[in-house]
VEXRO-986084 format. One record per residue: residue number from 1; y negated, x negated, z of N, C-alpha, C in turn. Coordinates in Angstrom, 1 decimal. Layout:
<r pos="NUM" n_north="Y" n_east="X" n_up="Z" ca_north="Y" ca_east="X" ca_up="Z" c_north="Y" c_east="X" c_up="Z"/>
...
//
This chain:
<r pos="1" n_north="-14.9" n_east="59.4" n_up="-168.2" ca_north="-14.0" ca_east="60.1" ca_up="-167.4" c_north="-13.2" c_east="61.1" c_up="-168.2"/>
<r pos="2" n_north="-11.9" n_east="61.1" n_up="-168.0" ca_north="-11.0" ca_east="61.9" ca_up="-168.8" c_north="-11.3" c_east="63.4" c_up="-168.5"/>
<r pos="3" n_north="-10.9" n_east="64.3" n_up="-169.4" ca_north="-11.0" ca_east="65.7" ca_up="-169.1" c_north="-10.3" c_east="66.1" c_up="-167.9"/>
<r pos="4" n_north="-9.0" n_east="65.6" n_up="-167.8" ca_north="-8.2" ca_east="66.0" ca_up="-166.6" c_north="-8.9" c_east="65.6" c_up="-165.3"/>
<r pos="5" n_north="-9.5" n_east="64.4" n_up="-165.2" ca_north="-10.1" ca_east="64.0" ca_up="-164.0" c_north="-11.3" c_east="64.8" c_up="-163.7"/>
<r pos="6" n_north="-12.1" n_east="65.2" n_up="-164.8" ca_north="-13.2" ca_east="66.1" ca_up="-164.5" c_north="-12.8" c_east="67.5" c_up="-164.0"/>
<r pos="7" n_north="-11.7" n_east="68.0" n_up="-164.5" ca_north="-11.1" ca_east="69.3" ca_up="-164.0" c_north="-10.7" c_east="69.1" c_up="-162.6"/>
<r pos="8" n_north="-9.9" n_east="68.0" n_up="-162.3" ca_north="-9.4" ca_east="67.8" ca_up="-160.9" c_north="-10.6" c_east="67.6" c_up="-159.9"/>
<r pos="9" n_north="-11.6" n_east="66.9" n_up="-160.3" ca_north="-12.8" ca_east="66.7" ca_up="-159.5" c_north="-13.5" c_east="68.0" c_up="-159.2"/>
<r pos="10" n_north="-13.5" n_east="68.9" n_up="-160.2" ca_north="-14.2" ca_east="70.2" ca_up="-160.0" c_north="-13.4" c_east="71.1" c_up="-159.0"/>
<r pos="11" n_north="-12.1" n_east="71.2" n_up="-159.1" ca_north="-11.3" ca_east="72.0" ca_up="-158.3" c_north="-10.8" c_east="71.4" c_up="-157.0"/>
<r pos="12" n_north="-10.6" n_east="70.1" n_up="-157.0" ca_north="-10.1" ca_east="69.4" ca_up="-155.8" c_north="-10.8" c_east="68.1" c_up="-155.7"/>
<r pos="13" n_north="-12.0" n_east="68.1" n_up="-155.1" ca_north="-12.8" ca_east="66.9" ca_up="-155.1" c_north="-12.2" c_east="65.7" c_up="-154.5"/>
<r pos="14" n_north="-11.4" n_east="65.8" n_up="-153.4" ca_north="-10.7" ca_east="64.6" ca_up="-152.9" c_north="-9.8" c_east="64.0" c_up="-153.8"/>
<r pos="15" n_north="-9.0" n_east="64.8" n_up="-154.5" ca_north="-8.0" ca_east="64.3" ca_up="-155.5" c_north="-8.8" c_east="63.6" c_up="-156.7"/>
<r pos="16" n_north="-9.9" n_east="64.2" n_up="-157.0" ca_north="-10.7" ca_east="63.7" ca_up="-158.2" c_north="-11.2" c_east="62.3" c_up="-158.0"/>
<r pos="17" n_north="-11.3" n_east="61.9" n_up="-156.7" ca_north="-11.8" ca_east="60.5" ca_up="-156.5" c_north="-10.8" c_east="59.5" c_up="-156.4"/>
<r pos="18" n_north="-9.5" n_east="59.9" n_up="-156.5" ca_north="-8.4" ca_east="58.9" ca_up="-156.4" c_north="-8.6" c_east="57.9" c_up="-157.5"/>
<r pos="19" n_north="-8.6" n_east="56.6" n_up="-157.1" ca_north="-8.8" ca_east="55.5" ca_up="-158.0" c_north="-7.5" c_east="55.1" c_up="-158.7"/>
<r pos="20" n_north="-6.4" n_east="55.6" n_up="-158.3" ca_north="-5.1" ca_east="55.2" ca_up="-158.8" c_north="-4.9" c_east="53.7" c_up="-158.7"/>
<r pos="21" n_north="-5.3" n_east="53.2" n_up="-157.6" ca_north="-5.2" ca_east="51.7" ca_up="-157.3" c_north="-3.8" c_east="51.3" c_up="-156.9"/>
<r pos="22" n_north="-3.0" n_east="52.3" n_up="-156.4" ca_north="-1.6" ca_east="52.2" ca_up="-156.0" c_north="-1.6" c_east="51.4" c_up="-154.6"/>
<r pos="23" n_north="-2.7" n_east="51.2" n_up="-154.0" ca_north="-2.7" ca_east="50.6" ca_up="-152.7" c_north="-1.8" c_east="51.4" c_up="-151.7"/>
<r pos="24" n_north="-1.9" n_east="52.7" n_up="-151.7" ca_north="-1.1" ca_east="53.5" ca_up="-150.8" c_north="0.4" c_east="53.3" c_up="-151.0"/>
<r pos="25" n_north="0.7" n_east="53.2" n_up="-152.3" ca_north="2.1" ca_east="53.1" ca_up="-152.6" c_north="2.7" c_east="51.7" c_up="-152.2"/>
<r pos="26" n_north="1.8" n_east="50.7" n_up="-152.3" ca_north="2.3" ca_east="49.3" ca_up="-151.9" c_north="2.5" c_east="49.2" c_up="-150.4"/>
<r pos="27" n_north="1.8" n_east="50.0" n_up="-149.6" ca_north="1.9" ca_east="49.9" ca_up="-148.1" c_north="2.8" c_east="51.0" c_up="-147.5"/>
<r pos="28" n_north="3.3" n_east="51.9" n_up="-148.3" ca_north="4.1" ca_east="53.0" ca_up="-147.7" c_north="5.4" c_east="52.4" c_up="-147.1"/>
<r pos="29" n_north="5.6" n_east="52.7" n_up="-145.8" ca_north="6.8" ca_east="52.2" ca_up="-145.1" c_north="8.1" c_east="52.9" c_up="-145.5"/>
<r pos="30" n_north="7.9" n_east="54.0" n_up="-146.2" ca_north="9.1" ca_east="54.8" ca_up="-146.7" c_north="9.3" c_east="54.6" c_up="-148.2"/>
<r pos="31" n_north="8.5" n_east="53.8" n_up="-148.9" ca_north="8.7" ca_east="53.6" ca_up="-150.3" c_north="8.3" c_east="54.8" c_up="-151.1"/>
<r pos="32" n_north="7.4" n_east="55.6" n_up="-150.6" ca_north="6.9" ca_east="56.8" ca_up="-151.4" c_north="5.7" c_east="56.5" c_up="-152.2"/>
<r pos="33" n_north="5.3" n_east="57.4" n_up="-153.0" ca_north="4.1" ca_east="57.3" ca_up="-153.9" c_north="3.1" c_east="58.3" c_up="-153.4"/>
<r pos="34" n_north="2.4" n_east="58.0" n_up="-152.3" ca_north="1.4" ca_east="59.0" ca_up="-151.7" c_north="0.4" c_east="59.5" c_up="-152.7"/>
<r pos="35" n_north="0.0" n_east="58.6" n_up="-153.7" ca_north="-1.0" ca_east="59.1" ca_up="-154.7" c_north="-0.5" c_east="60.2" c_up="-155.5"/>
<r pos="36" n_north="0.8" n_east="60.2" n_up="-155.8" ca_north="1.4" ca_east="61.4" ca_up="-156.5" c_north="1.6" c_east="62.6" c_up="-155.6"/>
<r pos="37" n_north="2.1" n_east="62.3" n_up="-154.4" ca_north="2.4" ca_east="63.4" ca_up="-153.5" c_north="1.2" c_east="64.1" c_up="-153.1"/>
<r pos="38" n_north="0.0" n_east="63.5" n_up="-152.9" ca_north="-1.2" ca_east="64.2" ca_up="-152.5" c_north="-1.7" c_east="65.1" c_up="-153.7"/>
<r pos="39" n_north="-1.5" n_east="64.6" n_up="-154.9" ca_north="-1.9" ca_east="65.5" ca_up="-156.0" c_north="-1.0" c_east="66.7" c_up="-156.0"/>
<r pos="40" n_north="0.3" n_east="66.6" n_up="-155.8" ca_north="1.2" ca_east="67.7" ca_up="-155.8" c_north="0.9" c_east="68.6" c_up="-154.7"/>
<r pos="41" n_north="0.7" n_east="68.1" n_up="-153.5" ca_north="0.4" ca_east="69.0" ca_up="-152.4" c_north="-0.9" c_east="69.8" c_up="-152.6"/>
<r pos="42" n_north="-1.9" n_east="69.2" n_up="-153.1" ca_north="-3.2" ca_east="69.9" ca_up="-153.4" c_north="-3.0" c_east="70.9" c_up="-154.5"/>
<r pos="43" n_north="-2.1" n_east="70.7" n_up="-155.4" ca_north="-1.8" ca_east="71.7" ca_up="-156.4" c_north="-0.8" c_east="72.7" c_up="-156.0"/>
<r pos="44" n_north="-0.4" n_east="72.6" n_up="-154.7" ca_north="0.6" ca_east="73.5" ca_up="-154.1" c_north="1.9" c_east="73.5" c_up="-154.8"/>
<r pos="45" n_north="2.3" n_east="72.3" n_up="-155.4" ca_north="3.6" ca_east="72.1" ca_up="-156.0" c_north="4.5" c_east="71.5" c_up="-154.9"/>
<r pos="46" n_north="4.8" n_east="72.3" n_up="-153.9" ca_north="5.6" ca_east="71.9" ca_up="-152.8" c_north="7.0" c_east="71.5" c_up="-153.1"/>
<r pos="47" n_north="7.6" n_east="72.3" n_up="-153.9" ca_north="9.0" ca_east="72.0" ca_up="-154.3" c_north="9.1" c_east="70.6" c_up="-154.9"/>
<r pos="48" n_north="8.3" n_east="70.3" n_up="-155.8" ca_north="8.3" ca_east="69.0" ca_up="-156.5" c_north="7.9" c_east="67.9" c_up="-155.5"/>
<r pos="49" n_north="7.0" n_east="68.1" n_up="-154.6" ca_north="6.6" ca_east="67.1" ca_up="-153.7" c_north="7.8" c_east="66.8" c_up="-152.7"/>
<r pos="50" n_north="8.6" n_east="67.8" n_up="-152.4" ca_north="9.7" ca_east="67.6" ca_up="-151.6" c_north="10.8" c_east="66.8" c_up="-152.3"/>
<r pos="51" n_north="10.9" n_east="67.0" n_up="-153.6" ca_north="11.9" ca_east="66.3" ca_up="-154.5" c_north="11.5" c_east="64.8" c_up="-154.5"/>
<r pos="52" n_north="10.2" n_east="64.5" n_up="-154.4" ca_north="9.7" ca_east="63.1" ca_up="-154.5" c_north="9.6" c_east="62.5" c_up="-153.1"/>
<r pos="53" n_north="10.0" n_east="63.2" n_up="-152.0" ca_north="10.1" ca_east="62.6" ca_up="-150.7" c_north="9.1" c_east="63.0" c_up="-149.7"/>
<r pos="54" n_north="8.4" n_east="64.1" n_up="-149.9" ca_north="7.3" ca_east="64.4" ca_up="-148.9" c_north="7.9" c_east="64.5" c_up="-147.5"/>
<r pos="55" n_north="9.1" n_east="65.0" n_up="-147.3" ca_north="9.7" ca_east="65.1" ca_up="-146.0" c_north="10.1" c_east="63.8" c_up="-145.4"/>
<r pos="56" n_north="10.2" n_east="62.7" n_up="-146.2" ca_north="10.5" ca_east="61.4" ca_up="-145.7" c_north="9.3" c_east="60.7" c_up="-145.1"/>
<r pos="57" n_north="8.1" n_east="61.2" n_up="-145.4" ca_north="6.9" ca_east="60.6" ca_up="-144.8" c_north="6.9" c_east="60.7" c_up="-143.3"/>
<r pos="58" n_north="6.8" n_east="59.5" n_up="-142.6" ca_north="6.8" ca_east="59.5" ca_up="-141.2" c_north="5.4" c_east="59.5" c_up="-140.6"/>
<r pos="59" n_north="4.4" n_east="59.7" n_up="-141.4" ca_north="3.0" ca_east="59.8" ca_up="-141.0" c_north="2.5" c_east="58.6" c_up="-140.3"/>
<r pos="60" n_north="2.9" n_east="57.5" n_up="-140.7" ca_north="2.5" ca_east="56.2" ca_up="-140.1" c_north="1.0" c_east="55.9" c_up="-140.3"/>
<r pos="61" n_north="0.4" n_east="56.4" n_up="-141.4" ca_north="-1.0" ca_east="56.3" ca_up="-141.7" c_north="-1.4" c_east="55.0" c_up="-142.5"/>
<r pos="62" n_north="-0.4" n_east="54.3" n_up="-142.9" ca_north="-0.7" ca_east="53.1" ca_up="-143.7" c_north="-1.4" c_east="53.4" c_up="-145.0"/>
<r pos="63" n_north="-1.0" n_east="54.5" n_up="-145.6" ca_north="-1.6" ca_east="54.9" ca_up="-146.9" c_north="-3.1" c_east="55.2" c_up="-146.7"/>
<r pos="64" n_north="-3.5" n_east="55.9" n_up="-145.7" ca_north="-4.9" ca_east="56.3" ca_up="-145.5" c_north="-5.7" c_east="55.0" c_up="-145.2"/>
<r pos="65" n_north="-5.1" n_east="54.1" n_up="-144.4" ca_north="-5.9" ca_east="52.9" ca_up="-144.0" c_north="-6.1" c_east="52.1" c_up="-145.3"/>
<r pos="66" n_north="-5.2" n_east="52.1" n_up="-146.2" ca_north="-5.4" ca_east="51.3" ca_up="-147.4" c_north="-6.3" c_east="52.0" c_up="-148.5"/>
<r pos="67" n_north="-6.5" n_east="53.3" n_up="-148.4" ca_north="-7.1" ca_east="54.0" ca_up="-149.5" c_north="-8.6" c_east="53.7" c_up="-149.5"/>
<r pos="68" n_north="-9.1" n_east="53.1" n_up="-150.6" ca_north="-10.5" ca_east="52.8" ca_up="-150.8" c_north="-11.4" c_east="54.0" c_up="-151.0"/>
<r pos="69" n_north="-10.7" n_east="55.1" n_up="-151.4" ca_north="-11.5" ca_east="56.4" ca_up="-151.7" c_north="-11.5" c_east="57.2" c_up="-150.4"/>
<r pos="70" n_north="-10.9" n_east="56.8" n_up="-149.3" ca_north="-10.9" ca_east="57.5" ca_up="-148.1" c_north="-10.3" c_east="59.0" c_up="-148.2"/>
<r pos="71" n_north="-9.3" n_east="59.1" n_up="-148.9" ca_north="-8.7" ca_east="60.4" ca_up="-149.1" c_north="-7.8" c_east="60.8" c_up="-147.9"/>
<r pos="72" n_north="-7.9" n_east="62.0" n_up="-147.4" ca_north="-7.2" ca_east="62.4" ca_up="-146.2" c_north="-5.8" c_east="62.8" c_up="-146.6"/>
<r pos="73" n_north="-5.0" n_east="61.8" n_up="-146.9" ca_north="-3.6" ca_east="61.9" ca_up="-147.3" c_north="-2.7" c_east="62.6" c_up="-146.3"/>
<r pos="74" n_north="-2.8" n_east="62.2" n_up="-145.1" ca_north="-1.9" ca_east="62.7" ca_up="-144.1" c_north="-2.3" c_east="64.2" c_up="-143.8"/>
<r pos="75" n_north="-3.5" n_east="64.6" n_up="-143.8" ca_north="-3.9" ca_east="66.0" ca_up="-143.6" c_north="-3.3" c_east="66.8" c_up="-144.8"/>
<r pos="76" n_north="-3.3" n_east="66.3" n_up="-146.0" ca_north="-2.7" ca_east="67.1" ca_up="-147.1" c_north="-1.2" c_east="67.2" c_up="-146.9"/>
<r pos="77" n_north="-0.6" n_east="66.2" n_up="-146.5" ca_north="0.9" ca_east="66.2" ca_up="-146.2" c_north="1.2" c_east="67.2" c_up="-145.1"/>
<r pos="78" n_north="0.5" n_east="67.1" n_up="-144.0" ca_north="0.7" ca_east="68.0" ca_up="-142.9" c_north="0.4" c_east="69.5" c_up="-143.3"/>
<r pos="79" n_north="-0.6" n_east="69.7" n_up="-144.0" ca_north="-0.9" ca_east="71.1" ca_up="-144.5" c_north="0.2" c_east="71.6" c_up="-145.4"/>
<r pos="80" n_north="0.7" n_east="70.8" n_up="-146.2" ca_north="1.8" ca_east="71.2" ca_up="-147.1" c_north="3.1" c_east="71.5" c_up="-146.2"/>
<r pos="81" n_north="3.4" n_east="70.7" n_up="-145.3" ca_north="4.5" ca_east="70.9" ca_up="-144.4" c_north="4.4" c_east="72.2" c_up="-143.6"/>
<r pos="82" n_north="3.1" n_east="72.5" n_up="-143.2" ca_north="2.9" ca_east="73.7" ca_up="-142.4" c_north="3.1" c_east="74.9" c_up="-143.3"/>
<r pos="83" n_north="2.6" n_east="74.8" n_up="-144.5" ca_north="2.8" ca_east="76.0" ca_up="-145.4" c_north="4.3" c_east="76.2" c_up="-145.8"/>
<r pos="84" n_north="5.0" n_east="75.2" n_up="-145.7" ca_north="6.5" ca_east="75.3" ca_up="-145.9" c_north="7.2" c_east="75.7" c_up="-144.6"/>
<r pos="85" n_north="6.4" n_east="75.8" n_up="-143.5" ca_north="7.0" ca_east="76.2" ca_up="-142.2" c_north="7.8" c_east="75.1" c_up="-141.6"/>
<r pos="86" n_north="7.5" n_east="73.8" n_up="-141.9" ca_north="8.2" ca_east="72.7" ca_up="-141.4" c_north="7.5" c_east="71.9" c_up="-140.3"/>
<r pos="87" n_north="6.3" n_east="72.4" n_up="-139.9" ca_north="5.6" ca_east="71.8" ca_up="-138.8" c_north="4.7" c_east="72.9" c_up="-138.2"/>
<r pos="88" n_north="4.3" n_east="72.6" n_up="-137.0" ca_north="3.4" ca_east="73.5" ca_up="-136.3" c_north="2.0" c_east="73.4" c_up="-137.0"/>
<r pos="89" n_north="1.4" n_east="74.6" n_up="-137.2" ca_north="0.1" ca_east="74.6" ca_up="-137.9" c_north="-1.0" c_east="74.0" c_up="-137.0"/>
<r pos="90" n_north="-0.8" n_east="73.9" n_up="-135.7" ca_north="-1.8" ca_east="73.3" ca_up="-134.9" c_north="-1.9" c_east="71.8" c_up="-135.2"/>
<r pos="91" n_north="-0.9" n_east="71.2" n_up="-135.6" ca_north="-1.0" ca_east="69.8" ca_up="-136.0" c_north="-1.8" c_east="69.5" c_up="-137.2"/>
<r pos="92" n_north="-1.9" n_east="70.6" n_up="-138.0" ca_north="-2.8" ca_east="70.5" ca_up="-139.2" c_north="-4.3" c_east="70.4" c_up="-138.7"/>
<r pos="93" n_north="-4.6" n_east="71.3" n_up="-137.8" ca_north="-6.0" ca_east="71.3" ca_up="-137.3" c_north="-6.3" c_east="70.0" c_up="-136.6"/>
<r pos="94" n_north="-5.3" n_east="69.5" n_up="-135.8" ca_north="-5.4" ca_east="68.2" ca_up="-135.1" c_north="-5.7" c_east="67.1" c_up="-136.1"/>
<r pos="95" n_north="-5.0" n_east="67.0" n_up="-137.2" ca_north="-5.2" ca_east="65.9" ca_up="-138.2" c_north="-6.5" c_east="66.0" c_up="-138.9"/>
<r pos="96" n_north="-6.9" n_east="67.2" n_up="-139.2" ca_north="-8.1" ca_east="67.4" ca_up="-140.0" c_north="-9.3" c_east="67.0" c_up="-139.1"/>
<r pos="97" n_north="-9.2" n_east="67.3" n_up="-137.8" ca_north="-10.4" ca_east="67.0" ca_up="-136.9" c_north="-10.5" c_east="65.6" c_up="-136.5"/>
<r pos="98" n_north="-9.4" n_east="64.7" n_up="-136.8" ca_north="-9.5" ca_east="63.3" ca_up="-136.4" c_north="-10.0" c_east="62.4" c_up="-137.5"/>
//
């Protein structure tokens, strides 16, 4: 395992288990790269995630259904949008609890 992956796994366990299989990217209805966006959101690099299309995500859930590592991609996106003041924070609790 690379040093970067060990560091990511220590600080952000869910991101650390990303297999980079690109399955989420292949099924994204908006043509986004959820694997990259989730890393950026967890690193609180919101400006960069918005540049790469975070706000275009329609939260269809295809990425999570395809993810073999079972990463909570939509919860990360919703949390990022809430921190940016772009959605109601109650939707974050809703997504995390489902």
